[in-house]
C-alpha positions as CSV (number, residue, x, y, z in Angstrom):
1,X,11.0,32.8,11.0
2,X,10.5,30.8,7.9
3,X,8.8,33.7,6.1
4,X,11.6,36.2,6.9
5,X,14.2,33.7,5.6
6,X,12.2,33.2,2.4
7,X,11.9,36.9,2.0
8,X,15.6,37.5,2.3
9,X,16.3,34.7,-0.2
10,X,13.7,35.9,-2.6
11,X,15.1,39.4,-2.5
12,X,18.6,38.1,-3.1
13,X,17.7,35.7,-6.0
14,X,14.9,37.5,-7.8
15,X,12.9,34.2,-8.2
16,X,9.6,35.4,-6.7
17,X,7.2,32.8,-8.2
18,X,9.3,29.8,-7.1
19,X,9.6,31.1,-3.6
20,X,5.9,31.8,-3.4
21,X,5.2,28.2,-4.3
22,X,7.7,27.0,-1.8
23,X,6.3,29.3,0.9
24,X,2.8,27.9,0.2
25,X,4.0,24.3,0.4
26,X,5.7,24.9,3.7
27,X,3.0,26.9,5.3
28,X,1.9,25.7,8.8
29,X,-1.5,24.4,7.6
30,X,0.0,22.4,4.8
31,X,2.9,21.2,6.9
32,X,0.5,19.7,9.5
33,X,-1.6,18.1,6.8
34,X,1.6,16.6,5.3
35,X,2.7,15.2,8.6
36,X,-0.7,13.8,9.3
37,X,-0.8,12.1,5.8
38,X,2.7,10.6,6.5
39,X,1.5,9.3,9.9
40,X,-1.6,7.7,8.3
41,X,0.6,6.1,5.6
42,X,2.9,4.7,8.2
43,X,0.1,3.3,10.2
44,X,-1.4,1.7,7.0
45,X,1.9,0.0,6.2
46,X,2.2,-1.3,9.8
47,X,-1.3,-2.7,9.9
48,X,-0.8,-4.2,6.4
49,X,2.4,-6.0,7.7
50,X,0.5,-7.3,10.7
51,X,-2.4,-8.5,8.6
52,X,0.0,-10.3,6.2
53,X,1.9,-11.9,9.0
54,X,-1.4,-13.1,10.5
55,X,-2.6,-14.4,7.2
56,X,0.7,-16.4,6.5
57,X,0.6,-17.8,10.0
58,X,-3.0,-19.0,9.5
59,X,-2.3,-20.7,6.1
60,X,1.2,-22.0,6.8
61,X,0.1,-24.9,9.0
62,X,-3.1,-25.8,7.2
63,X,-3.4,-29.4,6.2
64,X,-7.1,-29.5,5.1
65,X,-9.9,-27.2,4.0
66,X,-12.1,-27.7,7.0
67,X,-14.0,-24.5,7.6
68,X,-12.7,-22.8,4.5
69,X,-14.3,-22.0,1.1
70,X,-12.1,-22.9,-1.8
71,X,-14.3,-20.9,-4.1
72,X,-13.9,-17.9,-1.8
73,X,-10.1,-18.2,-1.9
74,X,-10.2,-18.5,-5.7
75,X,-12.5,-15.4,-6.0
76,X,-10.2,-13.4,-3.6
77,X,-7.1,-14.3,-5.6
78,X,-8.8,-13.4,-8.9
79,X,-10.1,-10.0,-7.6
80,X,-6.8,-9.1,-6.0
81,X,-5.0,-9.9,-9.3
82,X,-7.4,-7.8,-11.3
83,X,-7.0,-4.8,-8.9
84,X,-3.2,-5.2,-9.0
85,X,-3.2,-5.3,-12.8
86,X,-5.4,-2.2,-12.9
87,X,-3.1,-0.3,-10.5
88,X,-0.1,-1.4,-12.5
89,X,-1.7,0.0,-15.7
90,X,-2.6,3.3,-14.1
91,X,-0.4,6.4,-14.2
92,X,0.7,8.1,-11.0
93,X,-0.1,5.3,-8.6
94,X,1.8,5.6,-5.3
95,X,4.7,3.1,-5.2
96,X,3.8,2.1,-1.6
97,X,0.2,1.2,-2.7
98,X,1.6,-0.7,-5.7
99,X,4.1,-2.6,-3.5
100,X,1.4,-3.4,-1.0
101,X,-0.9,-4.8,-3.7
102,X,2.0,-6.7,-5.3
103,X,2.7,-8.5,-2.0
104,X,-1.0,-9.0,-1.4
105,X,-1.4,-10.5,-4.9
106,X,1.6,-12.8,-4.3
107,X,0.1,-13.9,-1.0
108,X,-3.3,-14.6,-2.5
109,X,-1.7,-16.6,-5.3
110,X,0.3,-18.6,-2.7
111,X,-2.9,-19.3,-0.8
112,X,-4.5,-20.4,-4.1
113,X,-1.7,-22.9,-4.7
114,X,-2.2,-24.2,-1.1
115,X,-5.9,-24.7,-1.8
116,X,-5.3,-26.5,-5.0
117,X,-2.8,-28.8,-3.4
118,X,-5.2,-29.5,-0.5
119,X,-8.0,-30.3,-2.9
120,X,-5.8,-32.7,-4.8
121,X,-4.7,-34.5,-1.6
122,X,-8.4,-34.8,-0.5
123,X,-9.4,-36.4,-3.8
124,X,-6.8,-39.0,-4.0
């Protein structure tokens, strides 16, 4: 059905190259691939949101560093910041990926401030 509609539009308009590109983009094989990629992207965002929620819930009520490595938190915050700055500098980075890393960087820096505050409280 789609091919006959494109054929009629192509004959009426005379824009053959543009309709060939559009027909290729909307072919069944590419349409399924596009739908699958959108589903994967949606699942990734949902799992990221759940992980962020769990991470905030873990750190929100912490009063001490028992069982945690402050150096590990510092390293994670630094590496997340470097990756975010690299993505920010790159061209053509997906906005969803950039937003996810921006939120992740903010979360890591928030955890870093919590660790610094806990270490100060423990020292005196």
